[in-house]
Backbone as a ProteinNet text record, in pm:
[ID]
protein_1_A
[PRIMARY]
MVLETLNPLHYNITSLVPDTMPVATVPILILMCFLFLIWNHEETSSIPGPGYCMGIGPLISHWRFLWMGVGNACNYYNRTYGEFVRVWISGEETFIISK
[TERTIARY]
4257.1	4246.7	4154	4164.9	4079.9	3933.8	3915.7	3780.4	3709.6	3782.6	3739.5	3689.3	3760	3721.6	3597.4	3577.4	3464.7	3344	3352.2	3234.7	3140.7	3012.8	2924.2	2879.3	2887.4	2846.1	2956.3	3073.8	3181.8	3155.3	3076.2	3052.1	2920.3	2918.3	2797.9	2720.3	2596.5	2521.1	2484.3	2458	2420.9	2532.1	2656.7	2761.8	2765.2	2698.4	2705.1	2597.5	2491.3	2376	2404.7	2413.4	2437.6	2317.9	2345.3	2251.3	2146.2	2176.2	2090.3	1986.4	1995.8	1898.1	1765.4	1720.2	1581.3	1534.8	1623.8	1586.7	1547.5	1616.8	1593.8	1476.5	1443.4	1339.7	1202.9	1174.8	1049.8	998.9	1081.3	1038.4	1011.8	1099.3	1083.8	951.5	913.3	784.3	666.3	680.9	569.4	555.3	666.5	659.2	598.1	637.9	581	435.2	381.7	241.8	163.8	224.4	164.7	154.8	263.4	255.5	161.1	143	48.9	-92.6	-122.3	-252.8	-283.4	-188.1	-207.9	-228.3	-152	-169.2	-306.2	-365.5	-491.7	-614.6	-590.2	-695.3	-755.8	-893.5	-958.5	-1075.4	-1106.4	-1223.6	-1344.1	-1439	-1562.5	-1645.7	-1688.8	-1772.7	-1916.8	-1989.9	-2135.9	-2213.2	-2148.6	-2207.9	-2183.6	-2285.1	-2267.8	-2203.3	-2135.5	-2069.3	-1962.3	-1893.8	-1795.6	-1677.7	-1616.6	-1503.4	-1377.6	-1282.6	-1157.1	-1065.8	-1036.6	-966.4	-839.3	-742	-605.8	-606.5	-718.5	-719.8	-787.8	-840.8	-901.3	-1041.2	-1109.1	-1247.7	-1256.8	-1167.5	-1176.8	-1153.9	-1059.7	-1039.2	-1159.7	-1223.4	-1344.1	-1452.9	-1481.9	-1593.8	-1563.7	-1438.8	-1408	-1422	-1372.7	-1392.5	-1537.5	-1619.9	-1762.6	-1826.3	-1788	-1851	-1799.1	-1675.2	-1626.6	-1688.7	-1719.8	-1775.9	-1924.8	-2001.1	-2146.3	-2200.5	-2120.4	-2172.8	-2222.1	-2237.5	-2272.8	-2417.1	-2507.7	-2650.7	-2662.5	-2618.9	-2634.8	-2554.7	-2431.8	-2351.6	-2422.8	-2479.7	-2553.9	-2671	-2745.6	-2863.6	-2816	-2697.9	-2646.8	-2613.1	-2544.9	-2496.5	-2619.4	-2720	-2844.4	-2924.4	-2928.6	-2996.6	-2921.3	-2789.5	-2704.3	-2690.1	-2670.1	-2643.4	-2751.8	-2840	-2944.8	-2935	-3006.8	-3016.2	-2907.2	-2822.2	-2705	-2578	-2497.2	-2383.4	-2255.5	-2148	-2015.1	-1938.2	-1887.8	-1806	-1688.3	-1599.4	-1477	-1483.1	-1472.2	-1459.3	-1332.3	-1237.3	-1107	-1026.1	-1044.6	-966.7	-1019.5	-1124.7	-1188.5	-1319.4	-1335.9	-1458.1	-1575.8	-1681.8	-1795.1	-1921.6	-2020.1	-2144.4	-2248.3	-2331.9	-2442.9	-2570	-2651.4	-2770.7	-2886.5	-2976.6	-3094.6	-3211.8	-3329.8	-3443.4	-3522.8
2084.8	2007.9	1885.5	1819	1701.7	1748.1	1850.3	1908.8	1949.2	2005	2054.5	1930.7	1820.3	1695.9	1629.8	1642.5	1573.9	1667.6	1793.7	1879.9	1840.6	1800.3	1756.6	1869.3	1992.9	2106.3	2137.3	2072.3	2097.4	2030.7	1923.9	1841.1	1886.5	1881.7	1908.2	1777.3	1782.1	1660.2	1611.3	1701.5	1661.1	1582.5	1606.4	1532.3	1385.1	1360.5	1220.9	1134.6	1196.5	1123.8	1118.8	998.2	1005	1056.1	1098.7	1160.1	1056.6	933.8	830.9	789	838.1	799.8	833.3	957.8	988.9	904.6	883	805.5	667.1	603.6	462.9	452.8	559.4	558.7	549.3	620.9	617.8	477.7	406.8	266.7	176.3	195.3	108.1	145.8	269.8	307.1	256.7	267.3	212.6	67.8	-9.5	-151.4	-188.8	-115.1	-142.1	-114	-1.7	15.4	-91.2	-131.7	-243.4	-371.7	-405.5	-523.9	-511.6	-400.5	-370.8	-390	-335.2	-354.3	-506.7	-576.1	-724	-792.7	-757	-823.2	-804.8	-679.6	-650.2	-692.8	-730.3	-770.2	-893.2	-897.9	-1022.3	-1043.6	-1160.3	-1187.4	-1154.3	-1085	-1046.8	-1175.4	-1197.1	-1314.8	-1286.6	-1381.9	-1355.6	-1367.9	-1414.9	-1430.5	-1294.2	-1232.8	-1107.9	-1125.7	-1024.2	-1021.8	-920.6	-903.1	-803	-832	-731.1	-747.5	-795.3	-842.3	-894.4	-777.8	-691.4	-565.5	-591.7	-661.3	-688.9	-763.6	-836.6	-913.6	-840.1	-718.7	-643	-688.7	-734	-781	-903.1	-1006.3	-1118.8	-1081.7	-988.4	-947.6	-878.2	-795	-723.2	-824.1	-915.5	-1011.4	-1102.6	-1150.2	-1231.6	-1158.6	-1027.4	-948.7	-930.4	-904.6	-886.8	-1011.1	-1129	-1251	-1267	-1229.1	-1240.1	-1135.1	-1016.7	-908.5	-918.5	-952.1	-953.8	-1088.8	-1196.1	-1335.6	-1385.9	-1509.4	-1574.3	-1526.6	-1531.8	-1499.9	-1359.5	-1262.8	-1124.1	-1086.4	-1147.8	-1116.1	-1175.8	-1293.2	-1349.6	-1261.7	-1211.5	-1125.8	-994	-944.9	-820.7	-845.5	-951.3	-979.6	-1009.3	-1076.3	-1108.4	-980.6	-886	-763.9	-679.3	-688.2	-602.6	-659.9	-786.7	-850.2	-942.8	-989.7	-1079.4	-1213.5	-1314	-1444	-1541.1	-1513	-1598.6	-1509.5	-1520.7	-1430.4	-1511.1	-1449.3	-1506.5	-1417.4	-1483.2	-1406.1	-1491.8	-1443.1	-1519.3	-1531.5	-1654.7	-1686	-1766.4	-1718.6	-1775	-1794.8	-1699.9	-1701.4	-1792.4	-1863.4	-1943.6	-1890.3	-1901.6	-1856.1	-1935	-1866.8	-1933.2	-1876	-1959	-1915.8	-1912.9	-1810.1	-1803.2	-1808.9	-1911.9	-1927.6	-1920.9	-1829.9	-1813.9	-1757.2	-1768.2	-1707.1	-1633.4
1702.8	1584.6	1599.7	1715.6	1742.1	1760.9	1835.5	1859	1733.7	1642.5	1515.1	1427.3	1436.2	1365.2	1420.2	1547	1613.8	1615.3	1572.4	1567.8	1458.1	1489.6	1386.5	1286.4	1337.1	1252.7	1147.6	1157.6	1068.2	935.8	928.5	817.6	750.2	615.9	542.3	535.6	586.8	591.9	454.5	354.2	223.4	151.7	193.4	126.3	175.3	290.9	337.4	273	224.7	158.5	9.1	-46.8	-197.1	-278.7	-399.4	-480.1	-532.1	-532	-580.5	-482.5	-360.8	-253.7	-291.5	-334.4	-371	-492.3	-583.7	-703.5	-668.9	-572.8	-539	-431.8	-365.5	-264.5	-334.3	-438	-500.4	-548	-620.2	-658.8	-539.8	-437	-316.7	-253.5	-238.2	-174.5	-261	-393.2	-479.7	-462.1	-456.1	-438.1	-299.6	-200.1	-63.1	-63.1	-128	-132.7	-205.8	-325.2	-394.1	-317.9	-244.2	-165.5	-52.3	8.2	113.1	56.4	-63	-122.1	-148.9	-198.2	-228.1	-94.7	11.2	139.9	201.6	179	239.8	147.9	30.9	-61.7	-13	-5.1	24.3	-71.5	-90.5	-171.9	-90.6	-152.6	-85.5	-72.2	40.6	69.5	45.3	1.7	-18.7	109.1	215.2	343.2	424.6	468.7	544.6	679.8	724.3	858.8	861.6	966.6	981.4	893	838	745.6	814.3	735.4	791	832.1	738.3	765.9	841.5	785.1	832.9	969.6	995.1	1122.3	1234.7	1206.5	1315.1	1326.6	1226.7	1233.4	1318.8	1303.1	1387.6	1536	1562.5	1701.9	1757.6	1681.1	1735.6	1758.1	1666.5	1683.4	1802.5	1820.6	1927.6	2061.3	2065.9	2186.2	2215.8	2115.5	2137.9	2201.3	2154.9	2216.7	2356.2	2384.8	2528.1	2619.9	2568	2646.9	2665.6	2559.4	2564	2594	2579.9	2594.4	2463.5	2448.4	2321.5	2278.2	2362.7	2327.8	2281.6	2362.2	2324.7	2200.3	2186.6	2068.4	1939.2	1949.6	1837	1798.7	1900.9	1871.2	1803.3	1854.7	1791.8	1645.6	1616	1472.6	1390	1443.9	1364.2	1339.4	1432.7	1402.8	1299.8	1309.7	1218.4	1083.9	1066.4	935	879.2	961.6	915.5	984.2	927.5	995.9	972.3	867.6	840.2	841.6	943.7	962.4	981.3	924.9	939.5	1038.4	1149.7	1253.4	1282.4	1366.1	1406.7	1554.2	1595.5	1742.9	1764.9	1849.3	1869	1742.9	1649.4	1531.1	1420.1	1448.6	1350.1	1293	1165	1104.5	1152.7	1201	1259.2	1194.2	1168.3	1104.3	1207.2	1217.7	1306.7	1225.7	1239.3	1163.6	1267.8	1242.2	1332.3	1258.9	1316.3	1258.8	1355.9
[MASK]
+++++++++++++++++++++++++++++++++++++++++++++++++++++++++++++++++++++++++++++++++++++++++++++++++++

């Protein structure tokens, strides 16, 4: 009798999940997608440079400055984006101006 009660195959799993679960899940998923889009929305800057992209852009540009050095990284960004570039160094927005 005790073993039959503890057997998980004895219970019907669908009776444990309420019928309202799928109905409530759809609005929650739509709300989460909407909040994710709002969180990732950024105003497009008129200054060229790598995008922000949920904080990945600043990490990549900071890593590039550490890996290549300031001079080579500045030359790379100037060749890629032009003579006035916006990058992130140590999490702060930095402008590179060169000719």
